[in-house]
C-alpha positions as CSV (number, residue, x, y, z in Angstrom):
1,X,-13.5,17.6,-29.0
2,X,-9.7,17.6,-28.8
3,X,-7.5,17.3,-31.8
4,X,-4.2,15.5,-31.6
5,X,-1.4,14.3,-33.8
6,X,-1.3,11.2,-32.6
7,X,-4.3,9.1,-30.8
8,X,-3.2,6.3,-29.0
9,X,-5.7,3.1,-28.7
10,X,-6.3,1.0,-26.5
11,X,-8.1,-2.6,-24.8
12,X,-7.4,-1.6,-21.6
13,X,-7.3,1.3,-19.5
14,X,-3.8,0.3,-18.0
15,X,-2.5,-0.6,-21.1
16,X,-1.0,2.7,-22.6
17,X,1.4,2.9,-19.0
18,X,3.0,-0.5,-19.2
19,X,3.5,-0.5,-23.0
20,X,3.7,3.4,-24.5
21,X,4.2,5.5,-21.0
22,X,7.1,7.2,-21.8
23,X,7.4,7.2,-25.8
24,X,4.0,9.4,-25.4
25,X,5.2,11.4,-23.3
26,X,8.3,11.8,-24.6
27,X,6.2,13.0,-28.2
28,X,4.6,15.2,-25.1
29,X,8.0,16.6,-25.4
30,X,8.8,16.8,-28.8
31,X,5.7,19.1,-28.6
32,X,3.3,16.6,-30.0
33,X,0.3,16.5,-29.3
34,X,-1.5,13.5,-27.8
35,X,-4.3,11.4,-26.3
36,X,-5.7,8.1,-25.6
37,X,-8.5,6.5,-25.9
38,X,-9.3,2.9,-24.2
39,X,-11.9,0.4,-25.8
40,X,-13.2,-1.0,-22.3
41,X,-13.3,0.2,-19.1
42,X,-10.9,-3.0,-17.9
43,X,-14.2,-3.9,-16.1
44,X,-12.2,-7.6,-15.8
45,X,-9.2,-7.0,-14.9
46,X,-8.8,-7.6,-10.6
47,X,-8.0,-3.0,-10.9
48,X,-11.6,-2.3,-12.2
49,X,-13.2,-0.4,-11.0
50,X,-15.8,1.9,-12.2
51,X,-14.3,4.7,-10.2
52,X,-11.1,4.3,-10.1
53,X,-10.8,3.2,-14.3
54,X,-11.8,7.0,-14.4
55,X,-9.4,8.6,-11.6
56,X,-7.0,6.6,-13.3
57,X,-7.4,8.3,-16.5
58,X,-7.2,12.0,-15.2
59,X,-4.3,11.1,-13.8
60,X,-2.9,9.1,-16.7
61,X,-3.9,12.8,-18.8
62,X,-2.1,14.9,-16.5
63,X,0.8,13.0,-15.8
64,X,1.2,12.2,-20.2
65,X,0.2,14.8,-20.9
66,X,-2.6,13.9,-23.7
67,X,-4.6,16.4,-25.0
68,X,-7.5,14.2,-24.3
69,X,-8.8,10.4,-22.2
70,X,-11.2,8.6,-23.5
71,X,-12.7,5.5,-22.7
72,X,-15.3,3.7,-24.9
73,X,-16.9,1.3,-22.1
74,X,-17.2,-1.1,-24.4
75,X,-17.8,-4.1,-22.2
76,X,-15.0,-6.7,-22.0
77,X,-15.8,-9.4,-24.4
78,X,-18.4,-7.8,-26.1
79,X,-16.5,-5.7,-28.9
80,X,-16.4,-8.2,-32.0
């Protein structure tokens, strides 16, 4: 398990790049260990294919310099 300074938590797998990608990159450049946690797989979205989500998360981890990137995999609408 990786230890991070800043953990960004999102509902959907694409929220990181849509909402705070630049901020996460900036924090990484300042020396912070960053990570991301998605609560759902985003399976109700138009781009949410199981393999595609995992592949995108790996790409995000490399591109944004994340120490860790995890998906909890709660079903959409079921995490109450």
